Structure formats: structure tokens, C-alpha cells
N, C-alpha and C positions, 0 to 999 in steps of 0.2 A: 614442471620445475618453476620455482618462483623467479621473478625477474631479478630480485636482489638476493644473491646467494647466501647472505648472512642474516636474512630476515627472521629465520627461526631462532636466532640468538636473543632477540629482543633488544631493548635499549641498553647501551653501556652505562654502568653505574657512574654517578658523579663522584667527585672527591670526598664529599661528606659521607656518602654511603660506604665507600671503601674504608674510610677511617673507622667506621663503626665495627668493622670486622676485626680490628686490632684494639689493644688497650691504648690509652693515650700516651704511653711511653714507647714511642716507636724506635726500633733499632735500625730499621731501614725506612727511609722516606724519599719517595720520588714524586716531584710535583711539576706538572706542566712541562714535562721533558720533551724536547725535540732533538733528534740526533740522526746521523746518517753518515754517508761517505761522499766527500766532496760536495757537489751540488745536489746529490740525490738524498733527499730527506726520507728516512725510513720510519722513524718514530714521530708521532704527532700528538702532542699534549698528553703524554703518558703519566698516569698517577698510580702509585703503588705504595702500600704501607705494610710493614710487618713488625711485630713485636719480638722481643727475645724469646727464643724457644718455639716460635711459630714457624710452621713450614709453609713455603710458598712454592707453587708450581706454575711455570709459564708454559701454556699449551697453545697451540694454534697451527695453522697450515704453514707450509714453506713460504718464506717471505713475509711472515707476519711481524717480525722484529724481535723474536726471542733472543737470538744470538747477539743482535745489535744492542739489546738492553744489557746483556751480561758484559759485552765488550766495553760498553760505556761505564758500567760500574767498576770494572777492573782497570780502567784507564787506557785501554787499547785504542779507543776513539774518544774524542771530546764532544760533549753535548753542544748543540747549536744554541739552545736556550733552555731555561728551566733550572730546577735545583735537584740535587740528589745528596742525601746525607746517610752515613752509616755510623752508628754509635755516636750520633750527635756531631760528627765531623763532616764538613763539606768535602765531597770527593775531589773537587778541583783544587781546593786550597790545601788539602792534606792527603795527597795521593799515596804516599808511602804508608802512612798510618792506616788509611782505609783499606788498602790492599791486604794488610795483615788480618783484617776482620772478615775477609771473604775467602771462600774456597772455589776455585774454578779449574776444571780440567778441560783444556781445549780439545776439539775433535781433530 
């Protein structure tokens, strides 16, 4: 068994590589996002980009930050730092408008 359990995954792509997976007209843009609960930071410098009509799937083991990412996008928790935009609107500056652009069914 490898010392580092995630070594089989390789290096995480940087922001520029992620942007190449979408067109330049991003509907969802998350850059250098850090978020968590109280003093416990769960998300560390997360970058994610998606164009209109593009499907994005967040996968990972328990505790990887999938639900925290969605909760931050829907305004249930506030980011510690970084930016997130939906439809060109900053989620912190336009919480009501950006929630209309998302669909989320909590567990």
C-alpha cells in the first residue's frame, strides 16, 4: 500500500488547465476558494469552472469537501477567502440572484 493514499491520482490540475476544460464564457467560476465551519477549514484553494450546458460532477471520499462546496455556493456557509461567481454574479454580493441560478436538494 502506498504511503500517500492519493498518490495514484497524480498531480492536481492548476487553474489554467481547469479553465481549458470549459469555454471562456464561464457560468460557474470558483477561484482560490477556502471555506469551512468555524475554525475548521475544509476547502483549500479550490478552483472550478463550468460553462452553460456543461455538466460537472464532484466526486471524492467522505470528508473531501463536496457538500461544503455546494453549501458555500448556495449561501448556507460563507467562504473564508477566494471568489465564486454564478452567471457573472458574485455569490456573496448577490446571494438572492445566484440562488435562483442553482438547484440543490439537501440530504
